[in-house]
C-alpha positions in Angstrom: 21.1 -14.9 35.4 18.1 -12.7 34.5 18.8 -10.3 31.6 18.0 -6.9 33.0 18.3 -5.1 29.6 15.0 -3.2 29.2 15.6 -0.3 26.9 12.8 1.3 24.9 12.8 4.1 22.3 9.7 6.3 21.9 9.1 8.7 19.0 6.5 11.2 20.1 4.3 13.1 17.7 2.8 16.4 18.9 4.2 15.4 22.3 1.0 13.5 23.0 1.1 10.3 20.9 3.8 8.1 19.4 5.4 4.8 18.7 7.5 2.9 21.2 9.8 0.0 20.3 12.0 -2.2 22.4 15.7 -1.9 21.7 18.0 -5.0 21.5 21.2 -2.9 21.0 22.4 0.6 20.4 24.6 0.3 17.3 25.4 3.9 16.7 24.8 7.3 18.2 26.5 10.5 17.0 25.9 14.1 16.0 26.7 15.5 12.6 26.9 19.1 11.7 23.2 19.1 11.1 21.5 16.6 13.4 21.7 13.7 15.8 21.9 10.3 14.1 21.2 7.0 15.8 20.9 3.3 14.7 19.1 0.9 17.0 18.5 -2.8 16.7 14.9 -3.4 17.7 12.9 -6.5 18.6 10.1 -6.0 16.0 11.4 -3.8 13.2 15.1 -4.9 13.0 17.6 -2.1 12.6 16.1 1.4 12.5 17.7 4.7 11.5 16.7 7.6 13.7 17.3 11.3 12.8 16.7 14.0 15.5 14.5 11.6 17.4 12.3 10.4 14.4 12.4 7.0 12.8 13.4 7.4 9.1 13.7 3.8 8.0 13.4 0.3 9.5 14.5 -2.9 8.0 11.0 -4.3 8.4 9.0 -1.8 6.5 11.3 0.6 4.5 10.4 -1.1 1.2 6.9 0.3 1.4 8.0 4.0 1.5 10.8 3.5 -1.1 8.8 1.6 -3.6 5.9 4.0 -3.4 7.9 7.2 -3.7 9.8 5.8 -6.7 7.7 3.5 -8.9 4.7 5.7 -9.0 6.4 8.5 -10.9 8.8 6.3 -12.9 6.0 4.1 -14.2 4.0 7.1 -15.3 6.8 9.0 -17.1 7.4 7.2 -20.5 11.1 7.8 -20.6 12.6 8.8 -17.2 16.3 9.0 -18.2 17.5 11.6 -15.7 16.3 11.4 -12.1 17.1 13.7 -9.2 16.7 12.6 -5.6 16.7 15.3 -3.0 17.5 13.8 0.4 17.4 10.1 0.3 20.7 9.6 2.2 19.7 6.1 3.3 19.9 4.9 -0.4 16.5 3.1 -0.5 15.1 5.4 -3.2 18.2 5.1 -5.3 17.9 1.3 -5.0 14.4 1.4 -6.4 15.2 3.9 -9.2 18.0 1.7 -10.5 15.4 -1.1 -11.2 14.2 1.0 -14.1 16.2 0.3 -17.2 15.2 3.6 -18.8 17.2 5.6 -16.2 20.6 6.6 -17.4 21.6 9.1 -14.6 20.7 9.4 -10.9 21.8 12.5 -9.0 21.4 12.5 -5.2 21.6 15.8 -3.3 22.0 15.0 0.4 23.0 17.7 2.9 24.4 15.3 5.5 27.4 13.2 4.6 27.3 11.3 7.9 23.8 10.0 7.0 25.2 8.3 3.9 28.2 7.0 5.7 26.2 5.5 8.6 23.7 3.9 6.2 26.5 2.4 4.1 27.9 0.9 7.4 24.7 -0.4 9.0 22.2 -0.7 6.1 24.3 -2.0 3.1 21.3 -3.9 1.6 19.5 -0.5 1.4 22.4 1.8 0.4 24.2 -0.4 -2.0 23.0 1.5 -5.0 25.2 4.4 -4.2 28.1 2.5 -5.7 26.4 2.1 -9.1 28.2 4.1 -11.9 24.9 5.8 -12.8 24.7 7.4 -9.4 26.3 10.7 -8.4 26.1 12.0 -4.8 26.3 15.8 -4.2 26.7 16.9 -0.6 24.7 20.1 -0.6 21.6 21.8 0.7 18.8 20.7 -1.5 17.1 24.1 -1.7 20.4 25.8 -2.6 21.2 23.1 -5.3 17.8 23.4 -6.8 18.0 27.2 -7.0 21.5 27.2 -8.6 21.7 24.2 -10.8 21.6 24.5 -14.6 20.6 20.9 -15.1 17.1 19.7 -15.9 15.5 16.4 -15.0 12.7 14.1 -16.1 11.8 13.2 -12.6 12.6 14.8 -9.2 11.9 12.8 -6.1 11.8 14.8 -2.8 12.8 12.1 -0.3 13.1 14.5 2.6 12.9 13.9 6.3 10.2 15.8 8.3 9.9 19.6 8.0 12.1 20.4 10.9 15.8 21.1 11.0 17.7 20.9 7.7 14.7 19.6 5.7 12.3 22.5 6.6 13.2 24.5 3.5 12.2 21.6 1.3 8.5 22.2 2.2 8.5 25.9 1.1 6.7 27.2 -2.0 9.9 28.8 -3.4 11.6 25.4 -3.4 8.7 23.8 -5.3 8.9 26.7 -7.8 12.5 26.0 -8.4 11.8 22.3 -8.9 9.2 23.2 -11.5 11.8 25.3 -13.4 14.4 22.5 -13.3 12.0 19.8 -14.6 11.9 19.2 -18.3 8.7 20.1 -20.2 7.1 16.8 -19.4 8.7 16.3 -16.0 7.2 14.9 -12.8 7.9 15.7 -9.2 7.0 13.4 -6.3 7.4 14.4 -2.6 6.6 12.8 0.7 4.0 15.0 2.3 3.6 13.7 5.9 0.8 12.1 7.8 -2.8 13.1 6.8 -3.9 12.2 10.3 -1.5 14.4 12.3 -0.3 17.0 9.8 -3.5 18.2 8.3 -2.8 22.0 8.4 0.7 21.5 6.9 -0.7 19.2 4.2 -3.3 21.7 3.2 -0.7 24.4 2.9 1.7 22.2 0.9 -1.0 21.2 -1.6 -2.2 24.8 -2.1 1.4 25.5 -3.1 1.5 22.5 -5.5 -1.7 23.6 -7.2 -0.5 27.1 -7.7 2.6 25.8 -9.5 1.8 22.5 -11.3 -1.1 21.9 -13.7 -1.6 18.3 -12.5 -1.5 17.5 -8.7 -2.7 14.4 -6.9 -2.1 12.9 -3.5 -1.6 9.2 -3.0 -1.2 7.2 0.2 0.5 4.1 1.7 0.4 2.3 5.0 3.8 2.5 6.7 3.8 1.0 10.3 6.7 3.0 11.7 5.6 6.4 10.5 3.2 8.6 12.6 -0.3 7.2 12.5 0.8 4.4 10.1 -0.7 6.3 7.2 1.5 8.4 4.9 1.0 10.7 2.0 2.9 11.5 -1.2 2.3 14.4 -3.6 2.3 13.7 -7.4 3.0 16.9 -9.4 3.3 16.9 -13.1 3.7 19.2 -16.1 2.0 16.8 -18.5 1.4 13.2 -17.4 -1.6 12.2 -15.3 -0.9 9.5 -12.6 -3.8 7.3 -13.7 -4.7 8.3 -17.2 -1.1 8.0 -18.4 -0.2 4.9 -16.4 0.4 2.0 -18.7 1.5 -0.6 -16.2 4.7 -1.3 -14.4 8.0 -1.3 -16.3 9.8 -3.4 -13.6 9.4 -7.0 -12.6 6.9 -6.9 -9.8 8.4 -10.2 -8.4 11.3 -8.0 -7.2 8.9 -5.7 -5.3 7.1 -6.3 -2.0 4.4 -3.6 -1.9 4.0 -1.8 -5.2 2.1 -3.4 -8.1 -0.3 -2.0 -10.8 -3.4 -2.4 -8.6 -1.8 -0.7 -5.7 -0.7 2.1 -8.0 -4.3 2.9 -9.0 -5.8 2.2 -5.6 -3.3 4.5 -3.8 -4.9 7.6 -5.4 -8.4 6.7 -4.0 -8.6 8.8 -0.9 -10.9 8.6 2.1 -13.1 11.6 2.5 -11.2 13.0 5.5 -8.1 13.2 3.3 -9.8 14.4 0.2 -10.9 17.5 2.0 -7.3 18.4 2.7 -6.4 18.7 -1.0 -9.6 19.7 -2.8 
């Protein structure tokens, strides 16, 4: 008998372009206090996590995002003992942070408990680091935590979803100012900063804020197939260390990585002209 299953998922960007994938199975669909959460099994990308209609991770390419948001700052800072991850409820960033032996403490501030629970259930190979004794999960609004905490960190990684819904406040200047205050005197912040193809106005605004707060600011990029345009940007903001001049090579075994290596680290800061104009 012919299989009549023909279900597709489309993530639209600006309501005029997007990515469409064929779904093999709908594994989970629910609504938390903050957002709709879905897990699909797809033909090409394996299992994907979808929040409020946007693909956050896929089994096929999640390693690119998580390796780049993590190993760039942790290989520049000479002694990143305390790391804060804001967002990151899927666990991929924590997984990569734990590959650095210098790290003694990882605090994760995630607003949505259901995201963590769903990822533990459907993405155990990504979220397994949550069970490490070095890791503490705090279920709180990231902006509120950053404003109120008395802790200070060597590295802060802003692993947020897109600037809509609960993550919108994580793209505001006041939030970045609070991050600066909670970094140690040689601290580094890295944040995902959206698509330089589609989100040009937002990126320009974000980097103006960065430069008004941090003495060292650079953008770097990576190719991520399931993200809008396939090209993604990250902001490197530092009180002391330069992402290239103070980079002394990787401190983790590159054999355990699939995207990041020392050459990629350096090359990722070489920007095309149409992106340079957004941040200069």
